[in-house]
Residue, then its C-alpha position, 0 to 999 in steps of 0.5 A: m858636454k857642449a850646450v847651445i843657448q838660444a839668445g837670438g829672439q826679439g822678446t815681443r812679449l816683454r816689450p817695451y823692455t826688449l826694445i832696448m835689451p835682449k831678453p836673456m839680459m833681463p835682470l833677476g835681482d842684480k844678475p842677468v838671466i844668461e848669467v844665472l844660466i851659464k852658472w848653472l850650466r857650468k855647475n852641471g859640467v858644461l864646458e863649451a857653449y855656443v850662443t846664437t844671437g840676433h836682436l841686440g846680439h852685440l850686447i850679449r857679446a859684450l856681456c859674456g865675452d868668451g866666457s873665461q870668467w865663468g870657467l868655460s868657453i863661449e862662442y857665438s853665431e850670428e842669425p843673419e834673419p830670425l831662424g826660429t827656435v832650432g833653425a839656427l842650429n845650421l849655423l853650428d853645423g860641424r861644430l856639434d860632433d857629439t851628444f849636445l844640449m840646446l836650451n832657451g836663454d830666458l829660463i831658470t831651473d834646477l834640472d839635473l843635466y847628468a841625469f838628463r844626459s844619462f837618460h838620453r843616452s840610454h835610449g839611443g835616440k836623436l832627441t829628448v825633451a825635459v818636460t814638466p807639469k803645468l797647470v793652466h787655469v781657464d777663466l771661463g766655463v768649459l763644456d765637454t760636447d758630443e754631436g752638438r749636445v753638452t755631456g759635461f761642464r767645468e767652471k773655471p777649471s785648472l788643467r794639467y799638461t805636460v809641457s816642454m822645458g825649452i831644454y833639449c838633449m840632442e844628437p848631431e844627426i838632428i841637423e839633417y831635419i833642419p832646412k837652410g836659410i828659413p825659419f825652422g821651429f821646434d814645432d816643425l822639428m817635432h812633426a818632422m820626427l813624428e811623420a818619419g817615425d823617429p822616436v822623441h823621448v821626454f825626461q820628466h822634471d818636477g822641480l824648479w823651472m821658470d822662463i821670463g817670457r811674459p811680464e807676469d813670469f818675469q815677475a814671479a822669476q824675481l821672487e824666485f830668485e830671491r828665495n833661492r839665490g844661493m842655489m841658482l848662483g851656486d854660491 
């Protein structure tokens, strides 16, 4: 099983830290996030990984090398300019010749990738999105309205959503949707597939999932890592 790790973003929400360090190298305890991620991939049967780099990509290359220290092979691609969350797949066209994973380089999870891939192959579609429930607290009064009249009111509610985990199982044909040389995000891909009537499936995960995209997320991930260090590192 091959995996594409997206590590080319600038991490603007974590500035000033990411001015000198790419977001996937932010530390969890004494380990960078991308090391925790790669060990989880290897534990789940991934033997080949492609890391898409951009902002401070030379630091990621220096850290990860060829991946042999973790028992898998790592190759790299370099974005000449930001290409969005899925646009960088064009740089790997021809090397992704079978079902593959694509994931953000700033997350931690205990998702079972064997079950994820098995579900993806069972439905025969081109794309499966790993999803998880997320409660979003709205620190305001929320009004339900209809034609200018209030029909309901909720004070500071918590709303439940199904959100993408930033982990996808894909078929190589997905690259046909991605234009070359321009930024193309996952939202663009979703709209393109829905417009074409190409089905997108979801795989529900109710276990651990966190990213470190915002300062508060990064702090929460530190605590979670200390509680579950052995599980995350495969110790």
